[in-house]
Phi, psi and omega in degrees: 000134182285160181297322181295318179294316180295322178296316179295319179295319179295320178297318178296321179297318178297316179298317179297317180295323177295322177294317177297321178297319178297321178296317179297319181296325180292327184274004185273353182294131179295147179259124183295336182283346180266157179282164184302321182297318179295320178295323177294318177297318178296319178296318179298315178298318178300313181296323178296313179296319180299314179298318180298314181293320178297321177297317179296320180294316179298317178299318179294320177296323177297315178298318180298316180296320178296319179295319178297319178298317179297314180297315181296318180295322178293321178295316180294324177296316178297318180296317179297317178299316179299315181295322178296315179297317180296317179298316179297317178298318180294321178296316178298318180295321179294319179297318180297318180295317181294325176294319179297317180297319180297315181293323178295318180296317180295324177295318180297320179296317179298318180295320180295318178297319179297318180296316180297315181293324179290326178292320179296322180294323182292329184287000000 
C-alpha cells in the first residue's frame, strides 16, 4: 500500500473517530427523570467511552504523523539526490568550459606569436 493511500485512510479514520466522539458527547447529558445513581452510571459509561475514543484518536494521529514523516523523508531524499546530480552536472559543465577557454587562449597566443614573428621577418 502506498504512503498516500495509507495517509488518506488514516485521515478518514481520524475523521470517523471524531464524529463518534461528538455522538458520545451528545448522549452524555443527564436526564432529569432518572435518579442520581443512574445518572452517575451513565456519566461513568460516557467517560469510559470518551476515554476510549480519545485514545483511538491519539493513536491514529501518531500513525498519521509517522506516515507524514515517512512521506516527507522520501520526498527529501529524492530532492537531495536530484540536487546532487544537478550539482555534479554543473561542475562537469564548468570544467569543460574552463578547458575550452584555456585552449582558445593558448591558440590566440600562438597566433599572436606567429604574427609578430612574420612582421619581424618582413622588416
